[in-house]
C-alpha positions in Angstrom: -8.6 -14.6 -3.0 -8.9 -13.7 0.5 -7.0 -10.9 1.9 -5.9 -9.1 5.1 -5.2 -5.7 4.7 -3.9 -3.2 7.3 -6.0 -0.1 8.0 -4.6 2.2 10.3 -4.2 0.0 13.7 -6.3 -2.7 12.6 -6.8 -5.2 10.0 -9.7 -5.8 7.6 -10.5 -9.0 6.1 -11.4 -8.7 2.2 -12.6 -11.4 -0.3 -11.3 -10.3 -3.9 -13.1 -12.3 -6.7 -14.2 -11.7 -10.2 -18.0 -10.9 -11.6 -18.5 -14.9 -11.7 -18.8 -14.9 -7.8 -21.3 -12.1 -7.9 -24.6 -13.3 -6.1 -26.6 -12.7 -2.9 -25.7 -15.9 -1.3 -21.9 -15.0 -1.6 -22.2 -11.5 -0.2 -24.4 -13.2 2.6 -22.0 -16.0 3.4 -18.6 -13.3 3.3 -20.4 -11.0 5.3 -21.5 -13.7 8.1 -17.8 -14.6 8.1 -16.5 -11.0 8.7 -15.2 -10.2 4.9 -15.8 -7.5 3.2 -16.7 -8.6 -0.5 -15.0 -6.8 -3.4 -16.9 -8.3 -6.4 -17.6 -6.0 -9.1 -21.4 -6.6 -10.0 -22.4 -8.9 -12.9 -24.5 -6.6 -15.4 -26.0 -9.8 -16.8 -27.1 -10.8 -13.3 -29.1 -7.6 -12.7 -32.5 -7.1 -14.1 -32.8 -3.1 -12.8 -29.7 -1.7 -14.3 -30.2 1.2 -12.1 -29.0 -1.2 -9.2 -25.5 -1.9 -10.4 -22.8 -0.4 -8.2 -19.7 0.1 -9.1 -16.1 -0.2 -7.0 -14.7 2.9 -5.6 -11.2 3.7 -5.9 -10.0 2.0 -2.9 -11.8 -0.9 -4.0 -10.3 -0.8 -7.3 -6.9 -0.6 -6.1 -7.3 -3.8 -4.0 -9.3 -5.4 -6.9 -6.3 -4.8 -9.2 -4.0 -7.2 -6.8 -6.0 -10.2 -8.1 -4.5 -10.3 -11.2 -0.9 -11.1 -9.4 -2.5 -14.5 -7.8 -4.6 -15.2 -11.4 -1.0 -14.9 -13.2 0.7 -17.3 -10.7 -1.9 -19.8 -11.0 -1.6 -19.4 -15.1 2.2 -20.2 -14.8 1.7 -23.2 -12.7 -0.7 -24.6 -14.9 1.7 -24.5 -17.8 3.7 -27.4 -16.1 1.5 -30.5 -16.9 3.3 -32.9 -13.9 1.6 -30.3 -11.4 -2.1 -30.8 -13.0 -1.9 -34.4 -13.1 -0.1 -35.1 -10.3 -1.2 -37.7 -7.8 1.7 -38.3 -5.2 1.1 -40.3 -2.1 3.0 -37.8 0.2 2.4 -34.1 0.6 5.9 -33.6 0.9 6.6 -35.0 -2.8 3.9 -32.7 -4.1 5.3 -29.5 -2.0 8.8 -30.4 -3.4 7.5 -30.4 -6.9 5.7 -27.1 -6.4 8.9 -25.6 -5.0 10.9 -26.6 -8.1 8.2 -25.0 -10.1 8.5 -22.0 -8.2 12.4 -21.6 -8.7 11.8 -22.1 -12.5 9.2 -19.6 -12.7 11.3 -17.0 -10.5 14.2 -17.7 -12.6 12.5 -17.4 -15.9 11.1 -13.6 -14.8 14.1 -12.0 -13.4 16.2 -10.7 -15.9 19.7 -11.5 -16.1 22.2 -9.2 -14.4 
């Protein structure tokens, strides 16, 4: 998940991912694109356990935002029509995605 976070008067670009994306190649690629990688280190990937770096408090706060996107995608995947859609036009797919979003919002807002 790529984020832009406002820091004082400027924005910083952050790449937020889980431990499955922890590799030196990913870190190098993201740094070349001017993204700050916030990826927890995979303990199974590291031979020297003293080199495992933990996230600081600011990075933990940003990392927790990832769950919102993960939950959204899991809700969408519950709709089988979205998973197997093969429409010829992008507008048809976007219309169906809009309908799914309305259903998700309607289910998650308590009745007034």
